[in-house]
C-alpha positions as CSV (number, residue, x, y, z in Angstrom):
1,X,-105.9,10.1,-174.5
2,X,-107.9,12.0,-177.1
3,X,-111.3,13.5,-177.5
4,X,-114.4,12.0,-176.1
5,X,-117.4,12.0,-178.4
6,X,-120.2,11.2,-175.9
7,X,-122.3,13.8,-174.2
8,X,-121.0,13.1,-170.7
9,X,-120.4,16.1,-168.4
10,X,-116.6,15.8,-168.9
11,X,-116.9,16.0,-172.7
12,X,-114.2,18.2,-174.2
13,X,-115.4,17.8,-177.8
14,X,-118.6,16.3,-179.2
15,X,-118.9,14.2,-182.3
16,X,-121.6,15.3,-184.7
17,X,-123.8,12.5,-183.3
18,X,-123.0,13.5,-179.7
19,X,-123.6,17.1,-180.3
20,X,-127.0,16.4,-182.0
21,X,-128.1,14.1,-179.1
22,X,-127.0,16.6,-176.5
23,X,-128.8,19.5,-178.1
24,X,-131.9,17.6,-179.3
25,X,-131.5,18.2,-183.0
26,X,-131.3,15.8,-185.9
27,X,-128.2,15.2,-188.0
28,X,-130.1,16.7,-191.0
29,X,-130.7,19.9,-189.0
30,X,-127.0,20.0,-188.0
31,X,-125.9,19.9,-191.6
32,X,-128.5,22.4,-192.6
33,X,-127.4,25.0,-190.1
34,X,-123.7,24.3,-191.0
35,X,-124.6,24.9,-194.7
36,X,-126.4,28.1,-193.7
37,X,-123.3,29.1,-191.6
38,X,-125.4,29.4,-188.4
39,X,-124.1,26.2,-186.8
40,X,-121.4,25.8,-184.2
41,X,-117.7,26.1,-185.1
42,X,-116.2,22.7,-185.9
43,X,-112.7,21.3,-186.0
44,X,-111.5,18.5,-188.2
45,X,-109.3,16.0,-186.5
46,X,-107.9,13.2,-188.7
47,X,-111.0,13.1,-190.8
48,X,-113.5,13.5,-187.9
49,X,-115.7,16.5,-187.4
50,X,-115.7,17.6,-183.7
51,X,-117.4,20.4,-181.9
52,X,-115.6,21.7,-178.8
53,X,-117.5,22.3,-175.6
54,X,-116.7,26.0,-176.0
55,X,-118.1,26.1,-179.5
56,X,-121.2,24.4,-178.4
57,X,-121.7,26.9,-175.6
58,X,-121.1,29.9,-178.0
59,X,-123.6,28.4,-180.5
60,X,-126.2,28.1,-177.7
61,X,-125.6,31.7,-176.6
62,X,-126.0,32.9,-180.3
63,X,-129.3,30.9,-180.6
64,X,-130.6,32.4,-177.4
65,X,-129.7,35.9,-178.5
66,X,-131.3,35.4,-181.9
67,X,-134.5,34.1,-180.3
68,X,-134.6,37.1,-177.9
69,X,-134.2,39.5,-180.9
70,X,-137.0,37.8,-182.9
């Protein structure tokens, strides 16, 4: 029971590390985009930062849209 933090196909929520690995970004970039408020929505669960599968998909869609507009 609980959230998985790996990047397996059945992942419901990524850890920061899992999200970064799955999306090919560094932890430093993750924290930079979070600071700039352009990163994915996160949830805090008992002191852990998690990114839901849906939040990751929404972030990817925003990044694709931003790239197309540029």
